[in-house]
N, C-alpha and C positions, 0 to 999 in steps of 0.2 A: 398624032400623039406626041411625036418628038418636038414639033413646033410649039404645041401648047405647053409642053414641059419647059421649053426654053423661055417662052414668054413669062410663065409663072416665076421661073428662077430670076429673070431680069427684073420683074417687079419687086421680088424679094430683095434683090441687091439694091435697087433704087431706094426702097423704103428704109433699108438698114443704113444706107449712106446718108440719107436725109437725117435720120435719127441721130447718127453719129456726129454730124456737123451741127445739129441744132443745140441750142443752149436752153437754160431755164433761169427764171427770175423768181426769187423767194425773198421774204422779208417780213417786216412788221410795220404797222402804222401806229404812231403814238401821238398823244397830245403834246404840242410843243412846250407848253408851260409845265405840265405835271409829269410828263413822260409816261402817263398811263396808256396802256394799249387801247386801241379804238376798234371795236367790232363794227360791222356793217359799213365800212368805208369801201368805196368802189375804186379799184386800181386798174387803169387802162394803159396799154402800151401801143404805140404806133411807130412804124418804120417803113421806109421805102422797100426794105427787104421782106416785109410782112404783108400778105394779102389781107386788106381790111385792118381790123384791130382785134386785140385780145383783152379780155377783162376778167377780173376776179374780185370777189367780195370777201373782206376780211372776216375771220372767225371770231369767236369769243375772246381769244387771246391777241387779237389784232393781226394774226398771221395770214399770209396768202402765198400762193405759188402758181406760176404759169410755166408750162413746159413746151417743148418742141418749137422754140423760137429760133428762126434762122439767124445766122450771123449778120450783124448790122449795128447801126447806131439808132437808138430808140429815144423817143419822147415818152415820159411817164406822166400820167395825170392821176391825181388823187382827189376824190370828191367825197364829202360827207356832210349831211345836214348839220347846220350850225357852225361849220368850219369854212375857212377860206380855201378855194381851190389851189392846189399845189401842183406845179408843172415843171419839174426839172427836165432838162434835155441833155443830150450828149452821153447817154448811157450806152456803153459798147458791150455787146455780147458776142463771144467768139467760141461757141461750142462748149461752154462749161456752165456750171451753176454759179450765179452771182447772187449774193445776199445783200440786202439793203435795209436801212432803217429810215423810214419816211416820217418826219415830224411835221404836223400841220397845225396851224394856229386857228383859234376860234374867231368867228366873225365878230367885228366890233358892233356893239349895240348902236343902232341908228339914233340920232338925236330925236327927241319927241317933236311931232309936228308943231308949227307955230300955234299958240293958243291952247295946246294940250293941257288939260287940267286933271288928268287921271292920277289916282293915287294907287299904291300897291294894296291889293286886297289882303285883309288880315282877319284873324279869328274873332275880333270884336264886331265884325260886320255880318250882315245877313247876305248869304251868297246869292248870286244871280240864279234865277229859276227859268228854265226854258218854257216858253209859251207855245211856239210853233216853229216849223221849219223842217228841212229835210235831213235824213241821215246821209252820210257819205255814200256815194255810189262806187262800187268796186270797178276798177279798170280791168280790161281784159288781160293786160300784162300781169296784174297782181293775181287774178284768178288762175292764169296759166301756171304761175310760179308758186301757188299756194301760200301767198303772203298773209300772215296773221300777226297780231301782237298789239302792244300798247304804244300809243302815240301821245305826245304832250305838245300842246300848242298854246302859246301865250298871246292873248288878245286884249284889246280894250273893249269893255262892255259899258256902253254909255248910259246916262241917266234916262234916255228914251228906250233903252233895251236893245239898241243896235250893237252888232259885233263888227269891229273894224281893226285895221292895223295888226293882223294876225301874223305870227312868226312861229315856225316849227322849231321846237326845242329838241324833240326826239321823234324822228320820222320813221316811215316804213317805205321800202322800195316801191315805186310806181303808185303810191297812194297820197303823197303829200298835197298835191294840187287839188285832188278831189276832196280832201278833208277841209282845206282852206275855203274852197268854194261853198261847201255845205255850211260851215260855221258862219260865214259872212252873209248867208241868206236866212239865218235864224233870227227869231225875236225872243227876247228874254224879259222877265221882270228884273229891274235893275237891282244892283247891290244896294243895301241900306246901311248907312252909318248914323247911329243915334236916331234911327227912324226916318232919315232923309235919303232920297236916292242920290247916288254919287257915281261919277265915272271912275272905273277901276281897271287896273291891269289884273287880268284873271287868267289862270292857267287851266285849260281844259285837258283832262286825261281821258282818252278814248281808247277802249279796247275793241279792236276790229277783228271780226270773225268772218270767214268766207261765207258767201251766201249759200244756202242749202239748195 
């Protein structure tokens, strides 16, 4: 009994000592141009002092916090759909709470492919109408985490009704690639301008719900 009590006390001391020496990282992720807070950004930290890595997803106010980080020098990675990956290094944590503001820039729109003739869809046109094709298949990671919500994806819908060159404008964790694959396998009636089919840039808004 005395030995068990000693071991329990030792474990308690070790845990308390680790917690006392550990630090935390908190802050906010914002748009570099507008300074607006960005929800759903993934902040990841890595360090030789840390076993593996630790991540947090920003809340509706762009805020995040990670605790119990051992003292060391960290590399921070910030990722969000539609934005350039930001990876500052040399962040030192020494057993205290550090607050940071991480500003990330939007991805630059890629130039249109050579020969691209698509025009922006507008209200004077008849919208593309789906003929056939799959719905997005939920990934197991998205199911396990209960991911649901609205996605926006900008694509070119051609005169032949094909969907190509898709780009996620507003994504959902673990579902972006599945949605892109489904959209680009679909067939649509093309958009019509003055009764004639045209290539258009068209934004699809999809509301994803967990499979029953």
